[in-house]
C-alpha positions as CSV (number, residue, x, y, z in Angstrom):
1,M,-53.6,7.4,-9.9
2,K,-53.9,10.5,-12.1
3,L,-52.5,13.8,-10.7
4,S,-53.0,17.3,-11.8
5,R,-50.0,19.5,-12.6
6,E,-50.4,21.5,-9.4
7,E,-50.6,18.4,-7.3
8,R,-47.7,16.8,-9.0
9,I,-45.5,19.9,-8.4
10,R,-46.6,20.1,-4.8
11,I,-45.7,16.5,-4.1
12,I,-42.3,16.8,-5.9
13,E,-41.5,19.9,-3.8
14,K,-42.4,18.2,-0.6
15,A,-40.4,15.1,-1.5
16,A,-37.4,17.3,-2.4
17,K,-37.5,19.1,0.9
18,Q,-37.8,15.8,2.7
19,V,-34.7,14.4,0.8
20,G,-32.6,17.5,1.2
21,P,-31.4,17.0,4.8
22,S,-30.6,13.4,4.2
23,V,-28.5,14.2,1.1
24,F,-26.6,16.8,3.1
25,W,-25.8,14.6,6.1
26,S,-25.0,11.6,4.0
27,T,-22.5,13.6,2.0
28,I,-20.9,15.0,5.2
29,I,-20.6,11.5,6.7
30,V,-19.0,9.9,3.6
31,I,-16.6,12.8,3.1
32,T,-15.7,12.6,6.8
33,S,-15.1,8.9,6.6
34,F,-12.4,9.7,4.0
35,L,-10.5,12.1,6.2
36,P,-7.8,9.4,7.0
37,V,-7.1,9.1,3.3
38,F,-6.5,12.8,3.0
39,L,-4.0,12.7,5.8
40,L,-1.9,9.9,4.4
41,T,1.6,11.0,3.4
42,G,4.4,9.5,1.3
43,Q,3.7,6.9,-1.3
44,E,0.3,6.0,0.1
45,G,-0.8,9.6,0.1
46,K,0.2,10.1,-3.5
47,L,-1.6,6.9,-4.6
48,F,-4.9,7.3,-2.7
49,G,-5.1,11.1,-2.5
50,P,-6.6,11.4,-6.0
51,L,-9.2,8.7,-5.1
52,A,-10.3,10.6,-2.0
53,W,-10.4,14.0,-3.8
54,T,-12.3,12.5,-6.8
55,K,-14.9,10.8,-4.5
56,T,-15.3,14.0,-2.5
57,F,-15.9,16.3,-5.5
58,I,-18.3,13.7,-7.0
59,L,-20.3,13.6,-3.8
60,I,-20.5,17.4,-3.6
61,V,-21.6,17.7,-7.2
62,D,-24.0,14.8,-6.7
63,A,-25.6,16.5,-3.7
64,I,-26.0,19.8,-5.6
65,V,-27.6,18.0,-8.6
66,A,-29.9,15.9,-6.4
67,I,-31.2,19.0,-4.7
68,T,-31.5,21.4,-7.7
69,L,-31.6,19.6,-11.1
70,T,-33.3,16.3,-10.1
71,P,-36.6,17.8,-9.0
72,V,-36.8,19.8,-12.2
73,L,-36.2,16.8,-14.3
74,I,-38.8,14.8,-12.4
75,S,-41.3,17.5,-13.0
76,F,-40.7,17.2,-16.8
77,F,-40.7,13.4,-17.0
78,L,-42.9,12.1,-14.2
79,K,-46.2,12.6,-16.0
80,G,-49.3,10.6,-16.6
81,K,-50.7,7.9,-14.3
82,V,-48.5,7.3,-11.3
83,K,-48.3,3.7,-10.1
84,G,-47.8,2.6,-6.5
85,E,-44.7,0.6,-5.3
86,N,-46.7,-2.7,-5.3
87,A,-47.2,-2.4,-9.0
88,N,-43.5,-3.2,-9.5
89,P,-43.3,-7.1,-9.8
90,L,-39.6,-7.1,-8.6
91,N,-40.6,-5.1,-5.5
92,R,-43.5,-7.5,-4.8
93,A,-41.1,-10.5,-5.1
94,L,-38.6,-8.9,-2.7
95,E,-41.3,-8.2,-0.2
96,R,-42.5,-11.8,-0.4
97,V,-39.0,-13.0,0.5
98,Y,-38.1,-10.3,3.0
99,G,-41.4,-10.3,4.9
100,P,-41.4,-13.9,6.2
101,V,-37.7,-13.7,7.0
102,L,-38.1,-10.5,9.0
103,K,-41.1,-12.0,10.9
104,W,-39.0,-15.0,11.8
105,C,-36.3,-12.7,13.1
106,L,-38.8,-10.6,15.1
107,N,-40.1,-13.9,16.7
108,W,-36.7,-15.2,17.5
109,R,-35.0,-12.0,18.5
110,K,-32.3,-13.5,20.9
111,T,-31.3,-16.1,18.2
112,T,-31.0,-13.4,15.6
113,I,-28.9,-11.1,17.7
114,G,-26.8,-14.1,19.0
115,V,-26.0,-15.2,15.5
116,N,-24.7,-11.8,14.5
117,I,-22.7,-11.5,17.7
118,I,-21.1,-14.9,17.1
119,A,-20.3,-13.9,13.5
120,L,-18.6,-10.7,14.9
121,L,-16.7,-12.7,17.5
122,V,-15.4,-15.1,14.8
123,A,-14.4,-12.2,12.5
124,I,-12.3,-10.5,15.2
125,P,-9.6,-13.3,15.5
126,M,-9.7,-13.7,11.7
127,L,-8.9,-10.1,11.4
128,F,-5.9,-10.3,13.7
129,S,-4.7,-13.5,12.0
130,L,-4.4,-11.7,8.6
131,G,-0.9,-10.9,7.3
132,T,0.1,-7.3,7.0
133,E,2.1,-5.4,4.3
134,F,2.5,-1.8,3.3
135,M,1.0,-2.0,-0.2
136,P,-0.2,-4.9,-2.3
137,P,2.6,-5.7,-4.8
138,L,1.8,-4.1,-8.2
139,D,2.7,-6.4,-11.0
140,E,4.6,-4.2,-13.4
141,G,4.8,-6.8,-16.1
142,S,8.6,-6.9,-15.9
143,I,11.4,-8.1,-13.5
144,L,14.5,-6.3,-12.3
145,F,17.4,-8.6,-11.5
146,M,19.9,-6.9,-9.1
147,P,22.7,-9.3,-8.2
148,V,25.7,-8.1,-6.1
149,T,29.2,-9.4,-6.6
150,L,32.4,-9.0,-4.6
151,P,33.4,-5.3,-4.3
152,D,36.9,-5.9,-5.8
153,I,35.6,-7.5,-9.0
154,S,37.4,-6.3,-12.2
155,N,35.6,-4.7,-15.1
156,A,36.4,-7.7,-17.3
157,E,34.9,-10.2,-14.8
158,A,31.8,-8.1,-14.3
159,K,31.3,-7.9,-18.0
160,R,31.7,-11.7,-18.3
161,I,29.2,-12.4,-15.5
162,L,26.7,-10.0,-17.0
163,Q,26.9,-11.7,-20.4
164,V,26.5,-15.2,-18.8
165,Q,23.5,-14.1,-16.8
166,D,21.8,-12.4,-19.8
167,K,22.3,-15.6,-21.8
168,I,20.8,-17.8,-19.1
169,I,17.9,-15.4,-18.5
170,K,17.0,-15.3,-22.2
171,S,16.8,-19.1,-22.3
172,V,13.6,-19.1,-20.2
173,P,10.6,-19.2,-22.6
174,E,8.6,-16.5,-20.9
175,V,11.3,-13.9,-21.3
176,E,10.8,-11.5,-24.2
177,S,14.0,-9.5,-23.9
178,V,16.8,-8.8,-21.4
179,L,19.1,-5.8,-21.0
180,G,21.7,-5.6,-18.2
181,K,24.3,-3.1,-17.1
182,A,27.1,-3.2,-14.5
183,G,28.2,-0.2,-12.5
184,R,26.7,3.2,-12.9
185,A,25.0,4.9,-15.7
186,S,26.5,8.0,-17.4
187,T,25.0,10.3,-14.8
188,A,26.2,12.0,-11.7
189,T,23.2,10.8,-9.7
190,D,24.0,7.1,-10.0
191,N,26.5,6.0,-7.5
192,S,26.3,2.3,-8.2
193,P,29.7,0.5,-7.9
194,I,30.9,-1.9,-10.6
195,S,30.0,-4.8,-8.4
196,M,26.3,-4.0,-8.7
197,I,24.5,-5.4,-11.8
198,E,21.0,-4.3,-12.9
199,T,19.2,-6.4,-15.5
200,I,15.7,-5.5,-16.8
201,I,13.8,-8.6,-17.9
202,M,10.7,-7.9,-20.1
203,L,8.2,-10.8,-20.1
204,K,6.0,-12.0,-23.0
205,P,2.2,-11.6,-22.7
206,Q,0.8,-14.1,-20.1
207,S,-1.1,-15.9,-22.8
208,E,2.2,-17.1,-24.2
209,W,3.5,-18.5,-20.9
210,R,3.7,-22.2,-20.2
211,E,0.6,-23.6,-18.7
212,G,0.3,-23.0,-14.9
213,M,3.3,-20.6,-14.8
214,T,3.2,-17.6,-12.6
215,K,5.5,-14.7,-12.2
216,Q,6.8,-16.1,-8.9
217,D,7.5,-19.4,-10.7
218,I,9.5,-17.6,-13.3
219,I,11.6,-15.8,-10.6
220,R,12.2,-19.1,-8.8
221,E,13.3,-20.8,-12.0
222,L,15.6,-18.0,-12.9
223,D,17.0,-17.9,-9.3
224,T,17.8,-21.6,-9.5
225,K,19.6,-21.2,-12.9
226,L,21.6,-18.2,-11.8
227,Q,23.5,-19.6,-8.9
228,I,27.0,-18.2,-9.7
229,P,29.7,-18.4,-7.0
230,G,30.4,-15.0,-5.5
231,V,27.1,-13.5,-6.7
232,V,24.1,-12.8,-4.4
233,N,20.9,-12.7,-6.4
234,G,18.2,-10.0,-5.8
235,W,14.8,-9.9,-7.5
236,T,12.4,-6.9,-7.6
237,Q,10.6,-4.7,-10.2
238,P,11.9,-1.6,-11.9
239,I,9.4,1.0,-10.7
240,I,9.1,-0.1,-7.1
241,N,12.9,-0.4,-6.9
242,R,13.4,3.2,-7.9
243,I,10.7,4.3,-5.4
244,N,12.3,2.4,-2.6
245,M,15.8,3.8,-3.3
246,L,14.6,7.4,-3.6
247,A,12.3,7.2,-0.5
248,T,14.4,5.1,1.9
249,G,17.8,4.5,0.4
250,I,17.1,0.8,0.4
251,R,16.9,-1.1,-2.9
252,T,15.1,-4.1,-1.5
253,D,11.7,-4.6,0.3
254,V,13.2,-4.3,3.8
255,G,16.6,-3.3,5.1
256,V,18.2,-3.2,8.6
257,K,20.4,-0.1,8.7
258,V,23.4,-0.3,11.0
259,Y,24.7,3.1,12.3
260,G,28.1,3.7,14.0
261,Q,31.5,5.4,13.9
262,N,33.8,2.7,12.5
263,L,33.3,0.8,9.2
264,D,34.9,-2.4,10.5
265,S,32.6,-2.5,13.5
266,I,29.6,-1.8,11.3
267,A,30.6,-4.6,9.0
268,S,30.9,-7.0,12.0
269,V,27.5,-6.1,13.4
270,S,26.0,-6.4,9.9
271,E,27.3,-9.9,9.5
272,R,25.8,-10.9,12.9
273,V,22.4,-9.5,11.7
274,R,22.7,-11.4,8.5
275,T,23.4,-14.6,10.3
276,A,20.4,-14.1,12.6
277,L,18.1,-13.5,9.6
278,R,19.3,-16.4,7.5
279,D,16.7,-18.9,8.7
280,V,13.7,-16.6,9.0
281,P,10.9,-17.9,6.7
282,G,10.0,-15.4,4.0
283,V,13.5,-13.8,3.9
284,N,15.0,-14.0,0.4
285,D,17.9,-12.4,-1.4
286,L,19.6,-11.7,1.9
287,Y,23.0,-10.0,1.7
288,V,25.1,-7.4,3.5
289,E,25.8,-4.1,1.7
290,P,29.5,-4.3,1.2
291,I,31.3,-1.5,3.2
292,T,34.7,-3.3,3.4
293,G,36.7,-5.4,0.9
294,G,37.4,-2.8,-1.7
295,K,40.8,-2.8,-3.4
296,Y,42.9,0.3,-3.8
297,L,46.1,0.8,-5.8
298,E,48.5,2.6,-3.3
299,I,51.6,4.4,-4.6
300,D,53.8,5.3,-1.6
301,I,56.5,7.7,-2.7
302,N,60.0,7.3,-1.2
303,R,61.2,10.9,-0.5
304,E,64.8,9.8,0.1
305,A,64.9,8.2,-3.3
306,L,63.4,11.3,-4.8
307,G,66.3,13.3,-3.4
308,R,68.9,11.0,-4.9
309,Y,67.4,11.5,-8.4
310,G,66.7,15.2,-8.0
311,L,62.9,14.7,-8.3
312,T,60.0,16.3,-6.4
313,V,56.7,14.7,-5.3
314,D,54.9,16.8,-7.8
315,D,57.0,15.4,-10.6
316,V,56.0,11.8,-9.7
317,N,52.4,12.7,-9.1
318,M,52.2,14.3,-12.5
319,I,53.7,11.1,-14.2
320,V,51.2,8.8,-12.3
321,E,48.3,11.1,-13.2
322,S,49.2,11.2,-16.9
323,A,50.0,7.5,-17.2
324,L,47.0,6.1,-15.3
325,G,44.3,8.7,-15.0
326,G,44.9,10.6,-18.2
327,T,45.8,14.2,-18.9
328,S,43.6,16.6,-20.8
329,I,45.5,18.0,-23.9
330,G,42.7,19.9,-25.5
331,N,39.0,19.9,-26.6
332,T,37.2,18.8,-29.7
333,I,33.9,20.4,-30.9
334,E,31.2,18.4,-32.7
335,G,28.3,20.7,-33.5
336,R,27.0,22.1,-30.2
337,Q,28.9,19.5,-28.1
338,R,32.3,19.9,-26.6
339,F,34.5,17.0,-25.6
340,S,37.8,16.9,-23.7
341,I,40.7,15.0,-25.2
342,N,42.6,12.9,-22.7
343,V,45.8,10.9,-23.2
344,R,47.1,8.1,-21.0
345,L,49.1,4.8,-21.3
346,A,47.4,2.0,-23.3
347,Q,45.7,-0.7,-21.4
348,E,48.5,-3.3,-21.8
349,Y,51.0,-0.9,-20.2
350,R,49.0,-0.4,-16.9
351,N,47.0,-3.6,-16.3
352,S,49.2,-5.1,-13.6
353,I,51.4,-3.9,-10.8
354,E,54.5,-5.2,-12.6
355,R,53.8,-3.0,-15.6
356,I,52.9,0.0,-13.5
357,Q,56.2,-0.4,-11.7
358,R,58.0,-0.1,-15.0
359,I,56.4,3.3,-15.9
360,P,59.4,5.4,-17.0
361,I,60.3,8.7,-15.3
362,Q,62.8,11.1,-16.8
363,T,65.4,12.5,-14.4
364,A,67.9,15.3,-15.0
365,S,71.1,13.4,-13.8
366,S,70.3,9.7,-14.0
367,G,68.4,9.4,-17.3
368,T,65.2,7.3,-17.3
369,I,64.3,5.3,-14.2
370,P,61.2,3.1,-13.5
371,L,58.5,4.2,-11.1
372,S,59.4,1.4,-8.7
373,S,62.8,3.2,-8.0
374,V,61.0,6.1,-6.2
375,A,57.8,4.5,-5.0
376,T,56.3,1.3,-3.5
377,I,53.3,0.1,-5.4
378,R,50.8,-2.3,-3.8
379,F,47.1,-3.1,-3.5
380,T,45.5,-2.3,-0.1
381,D,42.0,-3.0,1.4
382,G,39.5,-0.2,2.0
383,P,35.9,0.6,1.8
384,P,34.3,0.2,-1.7
385,M,31.8,3.0,-0.9
386,I,31.2,5.0,2.2
387,N,27.5,5.7,3.1
388,S,26.5,8.2,5.7
389,E,23.1,9.2,7.1
390,N,22.1,11.5,10.0
391,A,25.8,12.5,10.3
392,Q,26.8,8.9,11.0
393,L,28.4,6.1,9.0
394,R,25.9,3.5,7.8
395,G,25.8,-0.1,6.7
396,A,22.8,-2.1,5.8
397,V,21.6,-5.7,5.7
398,L,19.1,-6.0,2.8
399,F,16.5,-8.6,1.9
400,N,13.2,-9.2,0.0
401,V,10.1,-10.8,1.4
402,R,8.5,-13.6,-0.7
403,D,5.9,-16.3,0.0
404,R,5.0,-14.6,3.2
405,D,3.5,-11.3,4.4
406,L,5.8,-8.4,5.2
407,G,4.5,-7.7,8.8
408,S,4.9,-11.2,10.3
409,T,8.3,-11.7,8.6
410,V,9.7,-8.5,10.0
411,K,8.3,-9.1,13.5
412,E,9.9,-12.6,13.6
413,A,13.1,-11.1,12.2
414,M,13.0,-8.4,15.0
415,E,12.6,-11.1,17.6
416,K,15.5,-13.2,16.3
417,I,17.8,-10.1,16.1
418,S,16.9,-9.0,19.7
419,N,17.7,-12.5,21.0
420,E,20.8,-13.3,19.0
421,V,22.5,-10.0,18.2
422,T,23.4,-8.8,21.6
423,G,26.4,-6.9,23.0
424,I,26.3,-4.2,20.2
425,P,29.1,-1.7,20.9
426,S,28.1,1.6,22.5
427,G,27.2,4.2,19.9
428,Y,26.0,1.6,17.4
429,Y,22.3,1.0,16.8
430,L,19.9,-0.7,14.3
431,E,17.1,0.9,12.3
432,W,14.5,-0.9,10.2
433,S,13.8,0.7,6.8
434,G,12.3,0.0,3.4
435,Q,8.7,-0.9,3.0
436,W,8.5,-1.6,6.7
437,E,9.3,2.0,7.5
438,N,6.4,3.1,5.2
439,Q,4.1,0.6,6.8
440,V,4.8,1.8,10.3
441,R,4.2,5.4,9.3
442,A,0.9,4.7,7.5
443,T,-0.3,2.5,10.5
444,K,0.4,5.2,13.0
445,T,-1.5,7.7,10.9
446,L,-4.5,5.5,10.6
447,Q,-4.5,4.5,14.2
448,L,-4.6,8.1,15.2
449,I,-7.1,9.4,12.7
450,I,-9.7,6.6,12.4
451,P,-10.9,6.8,16.1
452,L,-11.1,10.6,15.6
453,V,-13.2,10.1,12.4
454,V,-15.6,7.7,14.2
455,L,-16.1,10.3,16.9
456,I,-16.8,13.0,14.3
457,I,-19.3,10.8,12.6
458,F,-20.9,10.1,15.9
459,F,-21.4,13.9,16.5
460,I,-22.8,14.2,12.9
461,L,-25.3,11.5,13.6
462,Y,-26.2,13.2,16.9
463,F,-26.9,16.5,15.1
464,S,-28.9,14.6,12.5
465,F,-31.1,12.7,15.0
466,N,-30.8,15.0,18.0
467,S,-30.4,11.9,20.1
468,I,-27.3,10.2,21.5
469,K,-29.2,6.9,21.6
470,E,-30.2,7.0,17.9
471,A,-26.7,8.2,16.9
472,F,-25.2,5.2,18.7
473,F,-27.8,2.9,17.2
474,S,-26.7,3.9,13.7
475,L,-23.0,3.8,14.6
476,I,-23.1,0.1,15.7
477,T,-23.6,-0.8,12.0
478,I,-19.8,-0.3,11.5
479,P,-18.6,-3.5,13.4
480,F,-21.2,-5.6,11.7
481,A,-20.2,-4.2,8.3
482,L,-16.6,-5.3,9.1
483,I,-17.8,-9.0,9.4
484,G,-18.3,-9.4,5.6
485,G,-15.2,-7.4,4.8
486,V,-13.0,-9.5,7.1
487,F,-14.4,-12.8,5.8
488,I,-14.0,-12.0,2.1
489,V,-10.4,-10.6,2.6
490,Y,-9.5,-13.7,4.7
491,F,-10.8,-16.2,2.1
492,Y,-9.3,-14.3,-0.8
493,G,-5.9,-14.6,0.9
494,V,-5.3,-10.8,0.8
495,N,-3.0,-9.2,3.4
496,L,-4.0,-6.2,5.4
497,S,-2.5,-3.1,3.7
498,V,-3.1,0.6,3.2
499,A,-5.3,-0.4,0.2
500,V,-7.4,-2.7,2.4
501,A,-7.7,0.0,5.0
502,V,-8.9,2.5,2.4
503,G,-11.6,-0.1,1.4
504,F,-12.7,-0.4,5.0
505,I,-12.8,3.4,5.4
506,A,-15.1,3.7,2.3
507,L,-17.2,0.9,3.8
508,F,-17.7,2.9,7.1
509,G,-19.4,5.8,5.3
510,M,-21.5,3.5,3.1
511,A,-22.7,1.3,6.0
512,I,-23.7,4.3,8.2
513,E,-25.5,5.9,5.2
514,T,-27.6,2.7,4.7
515,G,-28.2,2.3,8.5
516,M,-29.5,5.9,8.7
517,L,-32.0,5.0,6.0
518,M,-33.5,2.2,8.0
519,V,-33.6,4.2,11.3
520,V,-35.3,7.1,9.5
521,Y,-38.1,4.8,8.1
522,L,-38.5,3.0,11.5
523,N,-38.9,6.3,13.3
524,E,-41.3,7.4,10.6
525,A,-43.4,4.3,11.3
526,M,-43.4,5.0,15.0
527,G,-44.6,8.5,14.3
528,Q,-47.5,7.0,12.3
529,L,-48.3,4.7,15.2
530,V,-48.4,7.5,17.8
531,E,-50.5,9.6,15.4
532,L,-53.0,6.7,15.1
533,K,-53.2,5.4,18.7
534,G,-51.6,8.1,20.8
535,N,-48.4,8.0,22.8
536,S,-49.2,6.0,25.9
537,S,-48.6,2.5,27.2
538,E,-52.4,2.3,27.8
539,T,-53.1,2.6,24.1
540,I,-50.0,1.0,22.5
541,T,-49.3,-2.7,22.8
542,K,-46.2,-4.7,22.0
543,Q,-48.0,-6.1,19.0
544,D,-48.7,-2.6,17.7
545,I,-44.9,-1.8,17.9
546,R,-44.1,-5.0,16.0
547,D,-46.7,-4.3,13.3
548,F,-45.4,-0.8,12.7
549,V,-41.7,-1.9,12.9
550,F,-42.6,-4.5,10.3
551,K,-44.3,-1.9,8.2
552,G,-41.5,0.6,8.4
553,A,-39.0,-2.1,7.4
554,V,-40.9,-3.9,4.6
555,K,-42.8,-1.2,3.0
556,R,-39.7,0.9,2.3
557,L,-37.6,-2.0,1.1
558,R,-37.1,-0.7,-2.4
559,P,-34.9,2.4,-1.5
560,K,-32.7,0.3,0.8
561,I,-32.2,-2.5,-1.8
562,M,-31.5,0.2,-4.4
563,T,-28.8,1.8,-2.2
564,V,-27.1,-1.5,-1.7
565,S,-27.5,-2.7,-5.3
566,V,-26.0,0.4,-6.9
567,S,-22.9,-0.1,-4.8
568,L,-22.6,-3.8,-5.6
569,F,-23.3,-3.4,-9.4
570,G,-20.4,-0.9,-9.6
571,L,-17.9,-2.9,-7.5
572,I,-18.4,-6.6,-8.4
573,P,-17.1,-6.3,-12.0
574,I,-13.7,-5.3,-10.6
575,L,-13.3,-8.9,-9.2
576,W,-13.1,-10.2,-12.8
577,A,-10.9,-7.3,-14.0
578,T,-7.4,-8.3,-15.3
579,G,-4.3,-6.4,-16.3
580,I,-1.8,-4.0,-14.6
581,G,-3.4,-2.2,-11.6
582,T,-6.0,-4.8,-10.6
583,D,-3.8,-6.2,-7.8
584,V,-4.1,-2.8,-6.1
585,M,-7.8,-2.2,-7.0
586,K,-9.1,-5.6,-5.6
587,P,-7.8,-5.1,-2.0
588,I,-9.8,-1.8,-2.0
589,V,-13.0,-3.4,-3.4
590,L,-13.0,-6.7,-1.5
591,P,-13.9,-5.1,1.9
592,L,-16.6,-3.0,0.3
593,I,-18.3,-6.0,-1.4
594,G,-18.2,-8.2,1.6
595,G,-19.1,-5.4,4.0
596,V,-22.1,-4.3,1.9
597,F,-23.5,-7.8,2.1
598,T,-23.2,-8.2,5.9
599,S,-24.1,-4.6,6.7
600,S,-27.2,-5.0,4.6
601,I,-28.2,-8.2,6.4
602,H,-27.6,-6.5,9.7
603,I,-29.6,-3.4,8.7
604,L,-32.5,-5.3,7.1
605,L,-32.9,-8.0,9.8
606,V,-31.1,-7.1,13.0
607,T,-31.8,-3.3,13.1
608,P,-35.6,-3.8,13.2
609,V,-35.2,-6.4,16.0
610,V,-33.0,-4.1,18.1
611,F,-35.3,-1.1,17.3
612,E,-38.3,-3.1,18.5
613,I,-36.5,-4.0,21.8
614,M,-35.6,-0.4,22.4
615,K,-39.2,0.8,21.8
616,E,-40.6,-1.9,24.1
617,Y,-38.1,-0.8,26.8
618,E,-39.1,2.9,26.3
619,L,-42.8,2.0,26.6
620,R,-42.3,-0.1,29.7
621,K,-40.0,2.4,31.5
622,H,-41.4,5.8,30.5
623,G,-45.0,4.8,29.6
624,K,-44.5,6.3,26.1
625,L,-42.3,6.2,23.0
626,D,-39.5,8.6,22.2
627,I,-40.4,9.9,18.7
628,Y,-37.6,11.7,16.7
629,D,-38.6,14.0,13.9
630,V,-35.9,12.7,11.4
631,K,-36.6,13.8,7.9
632,H,-35.3,11.9,4.9
């Protein structure tokens, strides 16, 4: 069909006006569906906030371009002979497949609806059987080994253990390099005791690993080889470890904080908690944060002896400080750096109690006497490090979760603790922290916001259709979109997490957008039917309704398939993506891919069936059809 320039411009203008409202409402719905992502806080908010903002700005710009620039470009490039939709061989092929299937569904309406309801009923228990976690673990490409030894370990023994561990770790073929440290770094912000060792293990590229080896296999092999008496192993990754420590004060995946007023009582309760958690499946690297067992050198000055020798307490303290701690005697300047010069006894003169007892003290009347003459020197027990939080003393029982999801592991652990750890002293209480703390916070936010967002989307649909019935009709697409999302997440073995929730949130907007498309075309077909035969039960038959429902569904198949295909073509390649970051991307994409399939099936096959039932009911009850002037 050949069109003149004026006719072409008029048709483009009419089509642009028809599409404008749809672009506006679709943009509003998709942006609204992302409201829960905007309201996330903490780690999850920082990770997914940029995604939500990027998608929102893209949609806004896309809507502006679609309304303003696209019609102008069409007027430039859409010239010559215009072909109908049937001229496209792909469109004809799709209609040949879709037409008979839709006719079968319209003939067997109860069966069609029943199959969809059964699929939904199957998906619900599958959804609740999925494991839960805060975030899918990001493979950083390296391992952080954090063993903890006894709090009274000496510097020499810590150094020896560190060297032995590094040698064993380097013997594993997949390890590229290993670097360990004991105690704290040269910074005031690191309060690590000498008993805590940190070893960063850099792995070779995965192509150089032994066949069939995974990162979990490497950790299990290393853990088996590094069973050293007095050392409790801990395995994590460098980045997530720092995030956990900064956000929650817990260096492992999960921790049970024990609050109280007395360190000995806190240690006793912590040991009972550790005993209860020992047999819980999924709990690994379990240990109690040491708050007792530290060794202190106590020098108790005898004041009567001081009087006999004519000494003061300050005299003895000054000798002890100079001999053991060191005394500053000046400064040295090297370029722009200034260093203090300290002097103290050499190591061999202060490395045992016997040698410390022989430290000489000069007196005025009795000459030189040993330190033991005026002081009792001994080792005493005390706290290696005192932690406080919320103005209370705090201990912690720490563990990582492996080979099981975080949610079910913590829930079983909670049950065991509530059953076995009873009779906790008054004023003492437990608090779960770590990744579980983040998961609870994110879950509460989503549980509060998602129902509110669904309600807002319902009102948007109502303003779009000016009908509660039509708005509800479009909204029921959501649970049927969930079917595919749940199935694919279940069979991929992915746990429910904030990333999966973000995928389902994105699916909501996409499913409603496609559902609106079908409802608009079906209403447009009903308008054509009324225009042709009048709006009365005397002139319209059930067969007429079926014919025009079929026409509205099949003849506008191309835009519906295009809407679905664009989404799938952009998402499916992520399933084959590899490298760092894909383990967070896939949980977002999986619900979208599965949900797009099932929501498309529902929209293309079930929506026309339900729409036909609704129109037959309207015709039978009111004697006419309710026609909604919905523009697309």
